[in-house]
One Martini backbone bead per residue (centre of mass of N, CA, C, O) as a GRO file, in nm:
protein
  120
    1MET     BB    1  -2.044  -7.060  -6.151
    2PHE     BB    2  -2.309  -7.179  -6.035
    3THR     BB    3  -2.501  -7.073  -6.257
    4LEU     BB    4  -2.352  -7.188  -6.495
    5SER     BB    5  -2.387  -7.482  -6.416
    6ALA     BB    6  -2.702  -7.486  -6.430
    7TYR     BB    7  -2.724  -7.388  -6.720
    8LEU     BB    8  -2.562  -7.625  -6.857
    9GLY     BB    9  -2.752  -7.847  -6.745
   10ALA     BB   10  -3.011  -7.738  -6.888
   11ILE     BB   11  -2.870  -7.725  -7.206
   12ALA     BB   12  -2.807  -8.001  -7.232
   13ARG     BB   13  -2.844  -8.256  -7.456
   14PRO     BB   14  -2.821  -8.483  -7.294
   15GLU     BB   15  -2.973  -8.677  -7.092
   16PRO     BB   16  -3.032  -8.466  -6.863
   17ASN     BB   17  -3.240  -8.186  -6.872
   18GLY     BB   18  -3.320  -7.882  -6.756
   19VAL     BB   19  -3.415  -7.901  -6.434
   20ILE     BB   20  -3.258  -8.164  -6.370
   21GLY     BB   21  -2.980  -8.085  -6.493
   22GLY     BB   22  -2.949  -7.823  -6.319
   23THR     BB   23  -2.960  -7.976  -6.044
   24ILE     BB   24  -2.728  -8.168  -6.083
   25ALA     BB   25  -2.505  -7.956  -6.138
   26LEU     BB   26  -2.548  -7.802  -5.867
   27VAL     BB   27  -2.484  -8.034  -5.682
   28ALA     BB   28  -2.203  -8.107  -5.800
   29ILE     BB   29  -2.064  -7.829  -5.719
   30PHE     BB   30  -2.131  -7.854  -5.403
   31LEU     BB   31  -2.063  -8.136  -5.279
   32PRO     BB   32  -1.754  -8.128  -5.209
   33SER     BB   33  -1.778  -7.899  -4.992
   34PHE     BB   34  -1.965  -8.058  -4.806
   35LEU     BB   35  -1.791  -8.313  -4.764
   36LEU     BB   36  -1.554  -8.151  -4.637
   37ILE     BB   37  -1.705  -8.047  -4.398
   38VAL     BB   38  -1.808  -8.322  -4.279
   39GLY     BB   39  -1.510  -8.430  -4.254
   40GLY     BB   40  -1.365  -8.172  -4.092
   41LEU     BB   41  -1.517  -8.120  -3.821
   42PRO     BB   42  -1.385  -8.311  -3.612
   43LEU     BB   43  -1.094  -8.190  -3.654
   44TRP     BB   44  -1.143  -7.889  -3.590
   45ALA     BB   45  -1.199  -7.913  -3.284
   46THR     BB   46  -0.900  -8.012  -3.235
   47PHE     BB   47  -0.747  -7.769  -3.366
   48ARG     BB   48  -0.869  -7.532  -3.187
   49ARG     BB   49  -0.707  -7.651  -2.920
   50ASN     BB   50  -0.450  -7.575  -3.079
   51PRO     BB   51  -0.235  -7.333  -3.040
   52PRO     BB   52  -0.042  -7.350  -3.298
   53PHE     BB   53  -0.277  -7.362  -3.505
   54PHE     BB   54  -0.418  -7.095  -3.425
   55ALA     BB   55  -0.174  -6.917  -3.489
   56ALA     BB   56  -0.153  -7.000  -3.788
   57LEU     BB   57  -0.431  -6.907  -3.865
   58ARG     BB   58  -0.394  -6.614  -3.810
   59GLY     BB   59  -0.167  -6.578  -4.017
   60VAL     BB   60  -0.340  -6.656  -4.262
   61ASN     BB   61  -0.550  -6.434  -4.233
   62ALA     BB   62  -0.352  -6.197  -4.268
   63ALA     BB   63  -0.240  -6.292  -4.557
   64VAL     BB   64  -0.524  -6.261  -4.694
   65VAL     BB   65  -0.560  -5.969  -4.645
   66GLY     BB   66  -0.306  -5.871  -4.805
   67LEU     BB   67  -0.388  -6.002  -5.079
   68LEU     BB   68  -0.654  -5.841  -5.113
   69LEU     BB   69  -0.523  -5.557  -5.104
   70ALA     BB   70  -0.338  -5.609  -5.351
   71ALA     BB   71  -0.575  -5.677  -5.547
   72LEU     BB   72  -0.709  -5.397  -5.508
   73TYR     BB   73  -0.473  -5.204  -5.593
   74ARG     BB   74  -0.358  -5.282  -5.868
   75PRO     BB   75  -0.618  -5.300  -6.068
   76VAL     BB   76  -0.821  -5.098  -5.930
   77ILE     BB   77  -0.684  -4.823  -5.821
   78THR     BB   78  -0.484  -4.774  -6.063
   79SER     BB   79  -0.729  -4.751  -6.281
   80SER     BB   80  -0.957  -4.555  -6.135
   81ILE     BB   81  -0.757  -4.343  -5.988
   82GLU     BB   82  -0.679  -4.022  -6.137
   83ASN     BB   83  -0.796  -3.814  -5.915
   84ALA     BB   84  -0.940  -3.621  -5.663
   85GLU     BB   85  -1.236  -3.703  -5.728
   86ASP     BB   86  -1.200  -4.015  -5.714
   87PHE     BB   87  -1.096  -4.022  -5.423
   88SER     BB   88  -1.335  -3.885  -5.283
   89LEU     BB   89  -1.545  -4.094  -5.380
   90ALA     BB   90  -1.416  -4.329  -5.250
   91LEU     BB   91  -1.405  -4.215  -4.951
   92ALA     BB   92  -1.709  -4.181  -4.929
   93ALA     BB   93  -1.792  -4.474  -4.975
   94PHE     BB   94  -1.655  -4.583  -4.741
   95GLY     BB   95  -1.794  -4.423  -4.521
   96LEU     BB   96  -2.081  -4.528  -4.586
   97LEU     BB   97  -2.011  -4.822  -4.524
   98ALA     BB   98  -1.843  -4.803  -4.231
   99PHE     BB   99  -2.004  -4.575  -4.071
  100TRP     BB  100  -2.320  -4.556  -4.188
  101LYS     BB  101  -2.423  -4.839  -4.295
  102LEU     BB  102  -2.497  -4.859  -4.588
  103PRO     BB  103  -2.618  -4.998  -4.847
  104PRO     BB  104  -2.452  -5.100  -5.131
  105TRP     BB  105  -2.669  -4.989  -5.332
  106MET     BB  106  -2.650  -4.694  -5.237
  107VAL     BB  107  -2.356  -4.651  -5.300
  108VAL     BB  108  -2.358  -4.695  -5.586
  109ALA     BB  109  -2.557  -4.473  -5.657
  110PHE     BB  110  -2.384  -4.248  -5.556
  111CYS     BB  111  -2.141  -4.308  -5.744
  112ALA     BB  112  -2.298  -4.262  -6.004
  113LEU     BB  113  -2.380  -3.965  -5.942
  114GLY     BB  114  -2.097  -3.863  -5.891
  115ALA     BB  115  -1.974  -3.921  -6.173
  116VAL     BB  116  -2.164  -3.751  -6.325
  117LEU     BB  117  -2.094  -3.478  -6.176
  118VAL     BB  118  -1.795  -3.476  -6.248
  119GLU     BB  119  -1.826  -3.479  -6.565
  120VAL     BB  120  -1.996  -3.196  -6.588
   0.00000   0.00000   0.00000
């Protein structure tokens, strides 16, 4: 979304466009979040010392993890893992990321090679 904003600012017809327009669009898309952080930082220190707020924040974090897991399961896992070979390749990729700490690009290359070998 951010690169699209810069691109649209750069190709916009009315002036300013080009590098200046792209820069304006990029700053405009990031500015609200930066202002929210600057405005909320003084309150954040106060909230962190409040035990009920901290407990609620831990609950929200747990709920977000559950939602992300559900979003991963429903469209991704149910549509991509169709047989035992797919499952073993996904399990191997998880092991390479989680336990051997390989860089993601290397795991993607491993999965691509594994998918080609499984299809042959």
